[in-house]
C-alpha positions as CSV (number, residue, x, y, z in Angstrom):
1,X,62.3,81.2,98.6
2,X,58.6,81.9,98.4
3,X,57.3,85.5,98.4
4,X,55.5,84.9,101.7
5,X,58.5,83.6,103.6
6,X,58.4,84.8,107.2
7,X,61.6,85.3,109.3
8,X,62.5,82.3,111.5
9,X,60.8,82.0,114.9
10,X,64.2,81.5,116.7
11,X,65.2,85.1,115.9
12,X,64.5,87.6,118.7
13,X,61.6,89.9,117.9
14,X,60.5,87.6,115.1
15,X,57.0,89.3,114.9
16,X,58.6,92.7,114.3
17,X,60.9,91.3,111.7
18,X,58.0,89.6,110.0
19,X,56.0,92.9,110.0
20,X,58.9,94.8,108.4
21,X,59.5,91.9,105.9
22,X,55.9,91.9,104.7
23,X,55.7,95.7,104.5
24,X,59.0,95.6,102.6
25,X,57.8,92.9,100.2
26,X,54.7,94.9,99.4
27,X,56.7,98.1,98.8
28,X,59.2,96.2,96.7
29,X,56.4,94.9,94.5
30,X,54.8,98.3,94.3
31,X,58.0,99.9,93.1
32,X,59.6,97.2,91.0
33,X,56.5,95.2,89.9
34,X,55.2,91.9,91.1
35,X,56.8,89.9,88.2
36,X,60.2,91.4,88.8
37,X,60.1,90.7,92.6
38,X,58.7,87.2,92.2
39,X,61.6,86.5,89.8
40,X,64.2,87.9,92.1
41,X,62.8,85.9,95.1
42,X,62.8,82.6,93.2
43,X,65.5,82.8,90.6
44,X,68.8,81.3,91.8
45,X,67.9,81.9,95.4
46,X,69.4,79.0,97.3
47,X,68.9,78.2,101.0
48,X,72.2,79.9,101.5
49,X,71.2,83.1,99.7
50,X,67.6,83.4,101.0
51,X,68.6,85.3,104.1
52,X,70.1,88.1,101.9
53,X,66.8,88.5,100.0
54,X,65.0,88.6,103.4
55,X,67.4,91.2,104.7
56,X,66.9,93.4,101.6
57,X,63.1,93.1,101.8
58,X,63.1,93.8,105.6
59,X,65.7,96.6,105.9
60,X,65.9,98.4,102.6
61,X,62.3,98.0,101.6
62,X,60.5,97.6,104.9
63,X,62.5,100.1,107.0
64,X,63.7,102.7,104.5
65,X,61.4,102.8,101.5
66,X,58.3,102.9,103.7
67,X,59.5,106.0,105.7
68,X,57.9,109.4,105.2
69,X,60.0,112.3,104.1
70,X,60.8,111.5,100.5
71,X,58.4,110.6,97.6
72,X,59.0,107.3,96.0
73,X,60.1,109.0,92.8
74,X,62.8,110.8,94.8
75,X,64.0,107.6,96.4
76,X,64.1,106.0,92.9
77,X,66.2,108.7,91.4
78,X,68.6,108.5,94.4
79,X,68.9,104.8,93.9
80,X,69.6,105.3,90.2
81,X,72.5,107.6,91.1
82,X,73.9,105.3,93.7
83,X,73.6,102.1,91.6
84,X,75.1,103.9,88.6
85,X,78.0,105.2,90.7
86,X,78.8,101.7,92.0
87,X,78.4,100.1,88.5
88,X,75.7,97.6,89.4
89,X,74.0,97.2,86.0
90,X,71.3,94.6,86.9
91,X,70.2,96.5,90.0
92,X,70.3,99.8,88.0
93,X,68.0,98.4,85.3
94,X,65.5,97.2,87.9
95,X,65.5,100.6,89.7
96,X,65.1,102.4,86.4
97,X,61.9,100.3,85.9
98,X,61.0,101.2,89.5
99,X,61.6,104.9,88.8
100,X,59.2,104.8,85.9
101,X,56.6,103.0,88.0
102,X,57.1,105.8,90.6
103,X,56.4,108.5,88.0
104,X,59.9,109.5,86.9
105,X,60.2,110.6,83.3
106,X,62.9,109.6,80.8
107,X,64.3,113.2,81.1
108,X,64.5,112.9,84.9
109,X,66.3,109.6,84.6
110,X,68.7,110.9,82.0
111,X,69.5,114.0,84.1
112,X,70.1,111.9,87.2
113,X,72.6,109.8,85.2
114,X,74.3,112.9,83.8
115,X,74.6,114.4,87.3
116,X,76.1,111.1,88.5
117,X,78.5,110.9,85.6
118,X,80.0,114.4,86.4
119,X,80.8,113.3,89.9
120,X,81.7,109.7,89.3
121,X,83.4,109.8,86.0
122,X,82.8,109.3,82.3
123,X,83.3,105.4,82.4
124,X,80.5,105.2,85.0
125,X,78.3,107.5,82.9
126,X,78.9,105.5,79.7
127,X,78.2,102.2,81.3
128,X,75.1,103.6,83.1
129,X,73.7,105.2,79.9
130,X,74.1,101.8,78.1
131,X,72.1,100.1,80.8
132,X,69.5,102.9,80.9
133,X,69.1,103.1,77.2
134,X,68.4,99.4,76.9
135,X,66.0,99.5,79.8
136,X,64.2,102.5,78.5
137,X,63.9,101.0,75.0
138,X,62.4,97.9,76.6
139,X,60.0,100.0,78.7
140,X,58.9,101.7,75.5
141,X,58.3,98.4,73.8
142,X,56.2,97.3,76.8
143,X,54.1,100.5,76.5
144,X,55.3,101.8,79.9
145,X,57.0,104.9,78.5
146,X,55.9,107.0,75.5
147,X,57.8,106.2,72.2
């Protein structure tokens, strides 16, 4: 799937879908980084799986992340809590990167994970902290967080 894929023309309201998709794609790149998104849109994305990437870009990123009412950092911290609670490590790591891109500090990320662990259980907390620790160490090596 290319990053500029447009929803099919045989879909009702194709122009509205395309507008949301492109807005979502831009927001997705802003939050997660161009390299990460390009990788997600091209790595192991078959013709079968391509509509799911399109759905995520259009609905989650185009319809929700672009809404007013919450700052991007707040949305990122919410996502960290939700992804940790569901034990989705790959997505958690990506959204930790996004949270840093959106101005979240290491302390804010840690406190979000501690809050999540209290309500979701120690195994969720332990797993999430392993993912977060590895991601934060990588971000420090990349110079995106202070050492």
